[in-house]
DODREN-72103 format. One record per residue (C-alpha): residue number from 1; x, y, z. Coordinates in Angstrom, 3 decimals, decimal comma. Each point is the difference from the previous one (the first is absolute). Layout:
BEGIN
<pt><seq>NUM</seq><c1>X</c1><c2>Y</c2><c3>Z</c3></pt>
...
REM end
This chain:
BEGIN
<pt><seq>1</seq><c1>26,649</c1><c2>-23,018</c2><c3>-3,957</c3></pt>
<pt><seq>2</seq><c1>-3,350</c1><c2>1,494</c2><c3>-1,123</c3></pt>
<pt><seq>3</seq><c1>-1,608</c1><c2>2,421</c2><c3>2,437</c3></pt>
<pt><seq>4</seq><c1>-2,669</c1><c2>-1,796</c2><c3>2,032</c3></pt>
<pt><seq>5</seq><c1>-3,490</c1><c2>1,309</c2><c3>0,567</c3></pt>
<pt><seq>6</seq><c1>0,793</c1><c2>0,444</c2><c3>3,698</c3></pt>
<pt><seq>7</seq><c1>3,047</c1><c2>2,144</c2><c3>-0,857</c3></pt>
<pt><seq>8</seq><c1>-2,085</c1><c2>2,125</c2><c3>-2,359</c3></pt>
<pt><seq>9</seq><c1>-2,594</c1><c2>0,621</c2><c3>2,715</c3></pt>
<pt><seq>10</seq><c1>2,696</c1><c2>0,883</c2><c3>2,540</c3></pt>
<pt><seq>11</seq><c1>1,599</c1><c2>2,394</c2><c3>-2,490</c3></pt>
<pt><seq>12</seq><c1>-3,346</c1><c2>1,670</c2><c3>-0,659</c3></pt>
<pt><seq>13</seq><c1>-0,718</c1><c2>0,519</c2><c3>3,701</c3></pt>
<pt><seq>14</seq><c1>3,502</c1><c2>1,448</c2><c3>0,462</c3></pt>
<pt><seq>15</seq><c1>-0,614</c1><c2>2,311</c2><c3>-2,978</c3></pt>
<pt><seq>16</seq><c1>-3,164</c1><c2>1,247</c2><c3>1,743</c3></pt>
<pt><seq>17</seq><c1>1,948</c1><c2>0,777</c2><c3>3,159</c3></pt>
<pt><seq>18</seq><c1>2,867</c1><c2>1,723</c2><c3>-1,791</c3></pt>
<pt><seq>19</seq><c1>-2,280</c1><c2>2,163</c2><c3>-2,169</c3></pt>
<pt><seq>20</seq><c1>-2,335</c1><c2>1,138</c2><c3>2,810</c3></pt>
<pt><seq>21</seq><c1>0,648</c1><c2>3,462</c2><c3>1,511</c3></pt>
<pt><seq>22</seq><c1>-1,474</c1><c2>1,500</c2><c3>3,161</c3></pt>
<pt><seq>23</seq><c1>-0,609</c1><c2>3,657</c2><c3>0,959</c3></pt>
<pt><seq>24</seq><c1>-1,215</c1><c2>1,194</c2><c3>3,360</c3></pt>
<pt><seq>25</seq><c1>-2,908</c1><c2>2,467</c2><c3>-0,102</c3></pt>
<pt><seq>26</seq><c1>-1,806</c1><c2>1,489</c2><c3>3,057</c3></pt>
<pt><seq>27</seq><c1>-2,269</c1><c2>-2,922</c2><c3>0,930</c3></pt>
<pt><seq>28</seq><c1>0,665</c1><c2>-2,263</c2><c3>-2,982</c3></pt>
<pt><seq>29</seq><c1>2,811</c1><c2>-1,791</c2><c3>-1,764</c3></pt>
<pt><seq>30</seq><c1>0,088</c1><c2>0,338</c2><c3>-3,750</c3></pt>
<pt><seq>31</seq><c1>1,041</c1><c2>-3,281</c2><c3>-1,709</c3></pt>
<pt><seq>32</seq><c1>1,236</c1><c2>0,225</c2><c3>-3,561</c3></pt>
<pt><seq>33</seq><c1>-0,248</c1><c2>-3,388</c2><c3>-1,718</c3></pt>
<pt><seq>34</seq><c1>1,838</c1><c2>-1,220</c2><c3>-3,113</c3></pt>
<pt><seq>35</seq><c1>-3,260</c1><c2>-0,479</c2><c3>-1,859</c3></pt>
<pt><seq>36</seq><c1>-0,919</c1><c2>2,444</c2><c3>-2,759</c3></pt>
<pt><seq>37</seq><c1>-3,444</c1><c2>1,413</c2><c3>-0,837</c3></pt>
<pt><seq>38</seq><c1>-1,117</c1><c2>0,747</c2><c3>-3,550</c3></pt>
<pt><seq>39</seq><c1>1,892</c1><c2>3,326</c2><c3>0,081</c3></pt>
<pt><seq>40</seq><c1>3,259</c1><c2>-1,865</c2><c3>0,870</c3></pt>
<pt><seq>41</seq><c1>-0,052</c1><c2>1,580</c2><c3>3,454</c3></pt>
<pt><seq>42</seq><c1>0,844</c1><c2>-2,124</c2><c3>3,038</c3></pt>
<pt><seq>43</seq><c1>-3,047</c1><c2>-0,951</c2><c3>2,054</c3></pt>
<pt><seq>44</seq><c1>-0,040</c1><c2>1,396</c2><c3>3,516</c3></pt>
<pt><seq>45</seq><c1>-2,011</c1><c2>-1,068</c2><c3>3,044</c3></pt>
<pt><seq>46</seq><c1>-0,286</c1><c2>1,554</c2><c3>3,446</c3></pt>
<pt><seq>47</seq><c1>0,195</c1><c2>-1,851</c2><c3>3,302</c3></pt>
<pt><seq>48</seq><c1>-1,354</c1><c2>1,282</c2><c3>3,281</c3></pt>
<pt><seq>49</seq><c1>-1,369</c1><c2>-1,262</c2><c3>3,311</c3></pt>
<pt><seq>50</seq><c1>-3,293</c1><c2>0,200</c2><c3>1,824</c3></pt>
<pt><seq>51</seq><c1>0,208</c1><c2>-1,731</c2><c3>3,328</c3></pt>
<pt><seq>52</seq><c1>1,216</c1><c2>-3,542</c2><c3>-0,560</c3></pt>
<pt><seq>53</seq><c1>-0,881</c1><c2>0,134</c2><c3>-3,679</c3></pt>
<pt><seq>54</seq><c1>2,378</c1><c2>0,725</c2><c3>-2,894</c3></pt>
<pt><seq>55</seq><c1>-1,693</c1><c2>2,025</c2><c3>-2,774</c3></pt>
<pt><seq>56</seq><c1>1,207</c1><c2>-0,208</c2><c3>-3,610</c3></pt>
<pt><seq>57</seq><c1>-1,451</c1><c2>2,306</c2><c3>-2,626</c3></pt>
<pt><seq>58</seq><c1>0,687</c1><c2>1,388</c2><c3>-3,465</c3></pt>
<pt><seq>59</seq><c1>-1,361</c1><c2>3,388</c2><c3>1,181</c3></pt>
<pt><seq>60</seq><c1>-2,419</c1><c2>-0,007</c2><c3>-2,925</c3></pt>
<pt><seq>61</seq><c1>2,637</c1><c2>0,014</c2><c3>-2,737</c3></pt>
<pt><seq>62</seq><c1>-1,276</c1><c2>-2,805</c2><c3>-2,220</c3></pt>
<pt><seq>63</seq><c1>-3,689</c1><c2>1,001</c2><c3>-0,264</c3></pt>
<pt><seq>64</seq><c1>0,823</c1><c2>3,749</c2><c3>-0,216</c3></pt>
<pt><seq>65</seq><c1>2,464</c1><c2>-0,593</c2><c3>-2,798</c3></pt>
<pt><seq>66</seq><c1>-2,493</c1><c2>-2,100</c2><c3>-1,973</c3></pt>
<pt><seq>67</seq><c1>-2,766</c1><c2>2,604</c2><c3>0,364</c3></pt>
<pt><seq>68</seq><c1>2,388</c1><c2>2,750</c2><c3>-1,116</c3></pt>
<pt><seq>69</seq><c1>0,889</c1><c2>-2,127</c2><c3>-3,027</c3></pt>
<pt><seq>70</seq><c1>-3,633</c1><c2>-0,233</c2><c3>-1,114</c3></pt>
<pt><seq>71</seq><c1>-0,952</c1><c2>-3,282</c2><c3>1,628</c3></pt>
<pt><seq>72</seq><c1>-2,504</c1><c2>1,059</c2><c3>2,664</c3></pt>
<pt><seq>73</seq><c1>-1,700</c1><c2>-2,793</c2><c3>1,949</c3></pt>
<pt><seq>74</seq><c1>-3,390</c1><c2>1,426</c2><c3>-0,883</c3></pt>
<pt><seq>75</seq><c1>-1,950</c1><c2>-3,105</c2><c3>-0,974</c3></pt>
<pt><seq>76</seq><c1>-1,331</c1><c2>-2,869</c2><c3>2,098</c3></pt>
<pt><seq>77</seq><c1>1,914</c1><c2>-2,508</c2><c3>-2,104</c3></pt>
<pt><seq>78</seq><c1>3,318</c1><c2>1,735</c2><c3>0,571</c3></pt>
<pt><seq>79</seq><c1>-0,674</c1><c2>0,338</c2><c3>3,710</c3></pt>
<pt><seq>80</seq><c1>-0,835</c1><c2>-3,698</c2><c3>0,187</c3></pt>
<pt><seq>81</seq><c1>3,164</c1><c2>-0,909</c2><c3>-1,905</c3></pt>
<pt><seq>82</seq><c1>2,092</c1><c2>2,135</c2><c3>2,374</c3></pt>
<pt><seq>83</seq><c1>-1,549</c1><c2>-1,476</c2><c3>3,088</c3></pt>
<pt><seq>84</seq><c1>0,404</c1><c2>-3,566</c2><c3>-1,344</c3></pt>
<pt><seq>85</seq><c1>3,679</c1><c2>0,643</c2><c3>-0,708</c3></pt>
<pt><seq>86</seq><c1>0,674</c1><c2>1,478</c2><c3>3,425</c3></pt>
<pt><seq>87</seq><c1>-1,784</c1><c2>-2,866</c2><c3>1,769</c3></pt>
<pt><seq>88</seq><c1>2,311</c1><c2>-2,412</c2><c3>-1,789</c3></pt>
<pt><seq>89</seq><c1>2,940</c1><c2>1,589</c2><c3>1,812</c3></pt>
<pt><seq>90</seq><c1>-1,761</c1><c2>0,688</c2><c3>3,333</c3></pt>
<pt><seq>91</seq><c1>0,306</c1><c2>3,787</c2><c3>-0,592</c3></pt>
<pt><seq>92</seq><c1>-2,691</c1><c2>2,601</c2><c3>0,830</c3></pt>
<pt><seq>93</seq><c1>-0,762</c1><c2>3,358</c2><c3>-1,563</c3></pt>
<pt><seq>94</seq><c1>-0,426</c1><c2>2,788</c2><c3>2,559</c3></pt>
<pt><seq>95</seq><c1>-0,577</c1><c2>3,574</c2><c3>-1,100</c3></pt>
<pt><seq>96</seq><c1>1,510</c1><c2>-0,705</c2><c3>-3,409</c3></pt>
<pt><seq>97</seq><c1>3,115</c1><c2>-1,663</c2><c3>1,430</c3></pt>
<pt><seq>98</seq><c1>1,005</c1><c2>-3,630</c2><c3>-0,198</c3></pt>
<pt><seq>99</seq><c1>0,618</c1><c2>-1,154</c2><c3>3,571</c3></pt>
<pt><seq>100</seq><c1>0,607</c1><c2>-3,024</c2><c3>2,163</c3></pt>
<pt><seq>101</seq><c1>0,484</c1><c2>-0,400</c2><c3>3,757</c3></pt>
<pt><seq>102</seq><c1>1,960</c1><c2>-2,726</c2><c3>1,625</c3></pt>
<pt><seq>103</seq><c1>2,193</c1><c2>-1,016</c2><c3>2,949</c3></pt>
<pt><seq>104</seq><c1>3,776</c1><c2>0,275</c2><c3>0,069</c3></pt>
<pt><seq>105</seq><c1>0,228</c1><c2>-3,712</c2><c3>-0,792</c3></pt>
<pt><seq>106</seq><c1>-2,151</c1><c2>0,379</c2><c3>-3,118</c3></pt>
<pt><seq>107</seq><c1>1,817</c1><c2>3,069</c2><c3>-1,344</c3></pt>
<pt><seq>108</seq><c1>2,087</c1><c2>-1,612</c2><c3>-2,724</c3></pt>
<pt><seq>109</seq><c1>-2,867</c1><c2>-1,977</c2><c3>-1,522</c3></pt>
<pt><seq>110</seq><c1>-2,384</c1><c2>2,986</c2><c3>0,062</c3></pt>
<pt><seq>111</seq><c1>2,615</c1><c2>2,323</c2><c3>-1,469</c3></pt>
<pt><seq>112</seq><c1>0,328</c1><c2>-2,534</c2><c3>-2,894</c3></pt>
<pt><seq>113</seq><c1>-3,804</c1><c2>-0,134</c2><c3>-0,329</c3></pt>
<pt><seq>114</seq><c1>-0,359</c1><c2>3,762</c2><c3>-0,136</c3></pt>
<pt><seq>115</seq><c1>2,682</c1><c2>0,475</c2><c3>-2,655</c3></pt>
<pt><seq>116</seq><c1>-1,415</c1><c2>-2,775</c2><c3>-2,128</c3></pt>
<pt><seq>117</seq><c1>-3,500</c1><c2>1,457</c2><c3>0,356</c3></pt>
<pt><seq>118</seq><c1>1,345</c1><c2>3,433</c2><c3>-1,116</c3></pt>
<pt><seq>119</seq><c1>1,584</c1><c2>-1,624</c2><c3>-3,054</c3></pt>
<pt><seq>120</seq><c1>-3,165</c1><c2>-1,994</c2><c3>-0,736</c3></pt>
<pt><seq>121</seq><c1>-2,372</c1><c2>2,985</c2><c3>0,266</c3></pt>
<pt><seq>122</seq><c1>2,361</c1><c2>2,161</c2><c3>-2,022</c3></pt>
<pt><seq>123</seq><c1>0,151</c1><c2>-2,760</c2><c3>-2,607</c3></pt>
<pt><seq>124</seq><c1>-3,675</c1><c2>-0,875</c2><c3>0,166</c3></pt>
<pt><seq>125</seq><c1>-1,162</c1><c2>3,498</c2><c3>-0,826</c3></pt>
<pt><seq>126</seq><c1>2,820</c1><c2>0,851</c2><c3>-2,404</c3></pt>
<pt><seq>127</seq><c1>-1,449</c1><c2>1,540</c2><c3>-3,141</c3></pt>
<pt><seq>128</seq><c1>2,216</c1><c2>0,852</c2><c3>-2,948</c3></pt>
<pt><seq>129</seq><c1>-2,477</c1><c2>2,770</c2><c3>-0,840</c3></pt>
<pt><seq>130</seq><c1>-2,725</c1><c2>1,376</c2><c3>2,274</c3></pt>
<pt><seq>131</seq><c1>-2,606</c1><c2>-0,582</c2><c3>-2,729</c3></pt>
<pt><seq>132</seq><c1>0,458</c1><c2>-3,758</c2><c3>0,154</c3></pt>
<pt><seq>133</seq><c1>-3,302</c1><c2>-1,284</c2><c3>1,428</c3></pt>
<pt><seq>134</seq><c1>0,856</c1><c2>-3,451</c2><c3>1,338</c3></pt>
<pt><seq>135</seq><c1>2,561</c1><c2>-1,062</c2><c3>2,559</c3></pt>
<pt><seq>136</seq><c1>2,380</c1><c2>-2,740</c2><c3>-1,027</c3></pt>
<pt><seq>137</seq><c1>-0,944</c1><c2>-2,453</c2><c3>2,724</c3></pt>
<pt><seq>138</seq><c1>-3,641</c1><c2>0,419</c2><c3>-0,823</c3></pt>
<pt><seq>139</seq><c1>0,787</c1><c2>-0,926</c2><c3>-3,562</c3></pt>
<pt><seq>140</seq><c1>1,906</c1><c2>-3,107</c2><c3>1,157</c3></pt>
<pt><seq>141</seq><c1>-2,900</c1><c2>-1,083</c2><c3>2,231</c3></pt>
<pt><seq>142</seq><c1>-2,462</c1><c2>0,422</c2><c3>-2,870</c3></pt>
<pt><seq>143</seq><c1>2,279</c1><c2>-2,010</c2><c3>-2,300</c3></pt>
<pt><seq>144</seq><c1>0,432</c1><c2>-2,837</c2><c3>2,456</c3></pt>
<pt><seq>145</seq><c1>-3,746</c1><c2>-0,099</c2><c3>0,656</c3></pt>
<pt><seq>146</seq><c1>-0,698</c1><c2>-0,139</c2><c3>-3,758</c3></pt>
<pt><seq>147</seq><c1>2,364</c1><c2>-2,993</c2><c3>-0,229</c3></pt>
<pt><seq>148</seq><c1>-1,845</c1><c2>-1,656</c2><c3>2,923</c3></pt>
<pt><seq>149</seq><c1>3,300</c1><c2>-0,242</c2><c3>1,913</c3></pt>
<pt><seq>150</seq><c1>-0,405</c1><c2>-1,356</c2><c3>3,540</c3></pt>
<pt><seq>151</seq><c1>2,029</c1><c2>2,259</c2><c3>2,267</c3></pt>
<pt><seq>152</seq><c1>0,340</c1><c2>1,372</c2><c3>3,514</c3></pt>
<pt><seq>153</seq><c1>0,808</c1><c2>3,725</c2><c3>0,254</c3></pt>
<pt><seq>154</seq><c1>2,541</c1><c2>1,740</c2><c3>2,219</c3></pt>
<pt><seq>155</seq><c1>1,711</c1><c2>-3,051</c2><c3>1,462</c3></pt>
<pt><seq>156</seq><c1>2,586</c1><c2>0,530</c2><c3>2,756</c3></pt>
<pt><seq>157</seq><c1>2,821</c1><c2>-2,512</c2><c3>0,085</c3></pt>
<pt><seq>158</seq><c1>2,610</c1><c2>-0,254</c2><c3>2,773</c3></pt>
<pt><seq>159</seq><c1>3,665</c1><c2>0,162</c2><c3>-0,999</c3></pt>
<pt><seq>160</seq><c1>2,994</c1><c2>-1,546</c2><c3>1,685</c3></pt>
<pt><seq>161</seq><c1>1,324</c1><c2>3,530</c2><c3>0,773</c3></pt>
<pt><seq>162</seq><c1>-2,930</c1><c2>0,509</c2><c3>2,357</c3></pt>
<pt><seq>163</seq><c1>-1,791</c1><c2>2,386</c2><c3>-2,390</c3></pt>
<pt><seq>164</seq><c1>-3,397</c1><c2>-0,670</c2><c3>-1,451</c3></pt>
<pt><seq>165</seq><c1>-0,508</c1><c2>0,628</c2><c3>-3,729</c3></pt>
<pt><seq>166</seq><c1>-3,210</c1><c2>0,695</c2><c3>-1,827</c3></pt>
<pt><seq>167</seq><c1>-0,745</c1><c2>-1,341</c2><c3>-3,428</c3></pt>
<pt><seq>168</seq><c1>-2,919</c1><c2>1,313</c2><c3>-2,046</c3></pt>
<pt><seq>169</seq><c1>-1,372</c1><c2>-3,350</c2><c3>-1,127</c3></pt>
<pt><seq>170</seq><c1>0,553</c1><c2>-3,636</c2><c3>0,880</c3></pt>
<pt><seq>171</seq><c1>-1,307</c1><c2>-2,505</c2><c3>-2,573</c3></pt>
<pt><seq>172</seq><c1>-0,162</c1><c2>-3,493</c2><c3>1,624</c3></pt>
<pt><seq>173</seq><c1>1,501</c1><c2>-3,104</c2><c3>-1,504</c3></pt>
<pt><seq>174</seq><c1>-2,094</c1><c2>-1,779</c2><c3>-2,638</c3></pt>
<pt><seq>175</seq><c1>0,401</c1><c2>-3,456</c2><c3>-1,591</c3></pt>
<pt><seq>176</seq><c1>2,106</c1><c2>1,528</c2><c3>-2,767</c3></pt>
<pt><seq>177</seq><c1>1,663</c1><c2>3,105</c2><c3>1,503</c3></pt>
<pt><seq>178</seq><c1>1,813</c1><c2>0,608</c2><c3>3,326</c3></pt>
<pt><seq>179</seq><c1>-0,752</c1><c2>2,741</c2><c3>2,488</c3></pt>
<pt><seq>180</seq><c1>0,307</c1><c2>3,446</c2><c3>-1,650</c3></pt>
<pt><seq>181</seq><c1>0,655</c1><c2>3,341</c2><c3>1,618</c3></pt>
<pt><seq>182</seq><c1>-0,844</c1><c2>3,169</c2><c3>-1,940</c3></pt>
<pt><seq>183</seq><c1>1,243</c1><c2>3,489</c2><c3>0,817</c3></pt>
<pt><seq>184</seq><c1>-1,083</c1><c2>3,147</c2><c3>-1,816</c3></pt>
<pt><seq>185</seq><c1>2,545</c1><c2>2,761</c2><c3>-0,626</c3></pt>
<pt><seq>186</seq><c1>-1,689</c1><c2>3,092</c2><c3>-1,359</c3></pt>
<pt><seq>187</seq><c1>3,236</c1><c2>2,007</c2><c3>-0,137</c3></pt>
<pt><seq>188</seq><c1>2,711</c1><c2>-2,509</c2><c3>-0,948</c3></pt>
<pt><seq>189</seq><c1>3,172</c1><c2>1,445</c2><c3>1,531</c3></pt>
<pt><seq>190</seq><c1>3,133</c1><c2>-1,873</c2><c3>1,040</c3></pt>
<pt><seq>191</seq><c1>-0,818</c1><c2>0,790</c2><c3>3,637</c3></pt>
<pt><seq>192</seq><c1>-3,395</c1><c2>-1,658</c2><c3>-0,242</c3></pt>
<pt><seq>193</seq><c1>1,524</c1><c2>-2,994</c2><c3>-1,775</c3></pt>
<pt><seq>194</seq><c1>2,625</c1><c2>-0,450</c2><c3>2,739</c3></pt>
<pt><seq>195</seq><c1>-2,670</c1><c2>0,306</c2><c3>2,696</c3></pt>
<pt><seq>196</seq><c1>-1,995</c1><c2>-2,824</c2><c3>-1,618</c3></pt>
<pt><seq>197</seq><c1>3,184</c1><c2>-2,035</c2><c3>-0,458</c3></pt>
<pt><seq>198</seq><c1>0,780</c1><c2>0,226</c2><c3>3,699</c3></pt>
<pt><seq>199</seq><c1>-3,555</c1><c2>-0,954</c2><c3>0,945</c3></pt>
<pt><seq>200</seq><c1>0,226</c1><c2>-3,091</c2><c3>-2,183</c3></pt>
<pt><seq>201</seq><c1>3,501</c1><c2>-0,947</c2><c3>1,180</c3></pt>
<pt><seq>202</seq><c1>-1,124</c1><c2>0,333</c2><c3>3,573</c3></pt>
<pt><seq>203</seq><c1>-3,110</c1><c2>-2,116</c2><c3>-0,343</c3></pt>
<pt><seq>204</seq><c1>0,804</c1><c2>-2,608</c2><c3>-2,652</c3></pt>
<pt><seq>205</seq><c1>1,356</c1><c2>-2,544</c2><c3>2,473</c3></pt>
<pt><seq>206</seq><c1>-3,421</c1><c2>-0,060</c2><c3>1,677</c3></pt>
<pt><seq>207</seq><c1>-1,886</c1><c2>-0,643</c2><c3>-3,251</c3></pt>
<pt><seq>208</seq><c1>-0,264</c1><c2>-3,134</c2><c3>-2,111</c3></pt>
<pt><seq>209</seq><c1>3,202</c1><c2>-0,493</c2><c3>-1,952</c3></pt>
<pt><seq>210</seq><c1>-1,716</c1><c2>0,286</c2><c3>-3,385</c3></pt>
<pt><seq>211</seq><c1>-1,829</c1><c2>3,279</c2><c3>0,749</c3></pt>
<pt><seq>212</seq><c1>0,162</c1><c2>2,746</c2><c3>-2,640</c3></pt>
<pt><seq>213</seq><c1>-0,019</c1><c2>3,798</c2><c3>0,318</c3></pt>
<pt><seq>214</seq><c1>-1,264</c1><c2>2,369</c2><c3>-2,653</c3></pt>
<pt><seq>215</seq><c1>0,545</c1><c2>3,787</c2><c3>-0,032</c3></pt>
<pt><seq>216</seq><c1>-2,593</c1><c2>1,804</c2><c3>-2,104</c3></pt>
<pt><seq>217</seq><c1>1,650</c1><c2>3,216</c2><c3>-1,253</c3></pt>
<pt><seq>218</seq><c1>-1,992</c1><c2>3,025</c2><c3>-1,097</c3></pt>
<pt><seq>219</seq><c1>1,509</c1><c2>0,933</c2><c3>-3,385</c3></pt>
<pt><seq>220</seq><c1>-2,906</c1><c2>2,105</c2><c3>-1,291</c3></pt>
<pt><seq>221</seq><c1>1,975</c1><c2>3,274</c2><c3>0,203</c3></pt>
<pt><seq>222</seq><c1>3,531</c1><c2>-1,368</c2><c3>-0,444</c3></pt>
<pt><seq>223</seq><c1>1,670</c1><c2>-3,369</c2><c3>-0,059</c3></pt>
<pt><seq>224</seq><c1>1,765</c1><c2>-1,403</c2><c3>3,046</c3></pt>
<pt><seq>225</seq><c1>3,752</c1><c2>0,509</c2><c3>-0,203</c3></pt>
<pt><seq>226</seq><c1>2,274</c1><c2>-2,989</c2><c3>-0,686</c3></pt>
<pt><seq>227</seq><c1>1,520</c1><c2>0,422</c2><c3>3,482</c3></pt>
<pt><seq>228</seq><c1>-3,445</c1><c2>-0,615</c2><c3>1,542</c3></pt>
<pt><seq>229</seq><c1>-0,672</c1><c2>-3,040</c2><c3>-2,171</c3></pt>
<pt><seq>230</seq><c1>3,482</c1><c2>-1,425</c2><c3>0,655</c3></pt>
<pt><seq>231</seq><c1>-0,269</c1><c2>0,574</c2><c3>3,739</c3></pt>
<pt><seq>232</seq><c1>-3,263</c1><c2>-1,922</c2><c3>0,153</c3></pt>
<pt><seq>233</seq><c1>1,160</c1><c2>-2,882</c2><c3>-2,187</c3></pt>
<pt><seq>234</seq><c1>3,188</c1><c2>-0,452</c2><c3>1,983</c3></pt>
<pt><seq>235</seq><c1>-2,116</c1><c2>-0,897</c2><c3>3,025</c3></pt>
<pt><seq>236</seq><c1>-2,289</c1><c2>-2,420</c2><c3>-1,864</c3></pt>
<pt><seq>237</seq><c1>-2,821</c1><c2>2,518</c2><c3>-0,291</c3></pt>
<pt><seq>238</seq><c1>-1,760</c1><c2>0,107</c2><c3>-3,357</c3></pt>
<pt><seq>239</seq><c1>-0,404</c1><c2>3,605</c2><c3>-1,216</c3></pt>
<pt><seq>240</seq><c1>-3,211</c1><c2>0,418</c2><c3>-2,047</c3></pt>
<pt><seq>241</seq><c1>-0,588</c1><c2>3,334</c2><c3>-1,758</c3></pt>
<pt><seq>242</seq><c1>-3,695</c1><c2>0,855</c2><c3>0,139</c3></pt>
<pt><seq>243</seq><c1>-0,110</c1><c2>0,228</c2><c3>-3,790</c3></pt>
<pt><seq>244</seq><c1>1,082</c1><c2>-3,663</c2><c3>-0,167</c3></pt>
<pt><seq>245</seq><c1>-2,176</c1><c2>-1,316</c2><c3>2,848</c3></pt>
<pt><seq>246</seq><c1>-1,826</c1><c2>-2,477</c2><c3>-2,265</c3></pt>
<pt><seq>247</seq><c1>3,228</c1><c2>-1,993</c2><c3>-0,274</c3></pt>
<pt><seq>248</seq><c1>-0,465</c1><c2>-1,201</c2><c3>3,593</c3></pt>
<pt><seq>249</seq><c1>-3,806</c1><c2>-0,055</c2><c3>0,080</c3></pt>
<pt><seq>250</seq><c1>-0,226</c1><c2>-3,757</c2><c3>-0,445</c3></pt>
<pt><seq>251</seq><c1>2,598</c1><c2>-0,627</c2><c3>2,753</c3></pt>
<pt><seq>252</seq><c1>-1,885</c1><c2>2,125</c2><c3>2,513</c3></pt>
<pt><seq>253</seq><c1>-3,449</c1><c2>-1,314</c2><c3>-0,896</c3></pt>
<pt><seq>254</seq><c1>0,995</c1><c2>-3,662</c2><c3>0,063</c3></pt>
REM end
């Protein structure tokens, strides 16, 4: 029998458990996740306590790495984009670190939010070369605005696993097109494709049956690999290289 969506979600959650490693530090626990950053290193977060609160932080890794790579957050527009992205996940920046505080009962959901925020910020500010002036998501916003696309930004949708998932844009149903979700992937890796695939698998049962998902892939420096394109298509997500964005312009603007 074909694998059901429910089975795929359960398998994914089990994969997260199996690939997560813990290491005790003095006052913190280091959590190594199965998600990869743009250097193909596993993302790590740190968990501690302050009274009844559980604190989760990246210890400044994401923003420090971006600055060292030539992508300093030194303009108002970049700061606003960072803050908007973090708000979408309910994550704060404190002293250069991405951080969230929660109760024991909210730990799993907030851990998920922090890791997804780390991936999103890493992806959002990914620049193939430091001399590139514009960020990919800014380019996408400008393009959608030029097409007069009606959209809501940074939409959080609840999944049946209990996790919330954030999509960059939701284009509402029109007389000729169904609801459309649009996700930007500035650094199209297999890891980012699988993360989007899980988000869609987990939320699709709560959306109208005819809803569509588009993944806009930044291919300005190099084309997305066939494994990324295949992974997206296998979960009914339409991969759209940025160089071919006009092919879906009419569908999004309708």
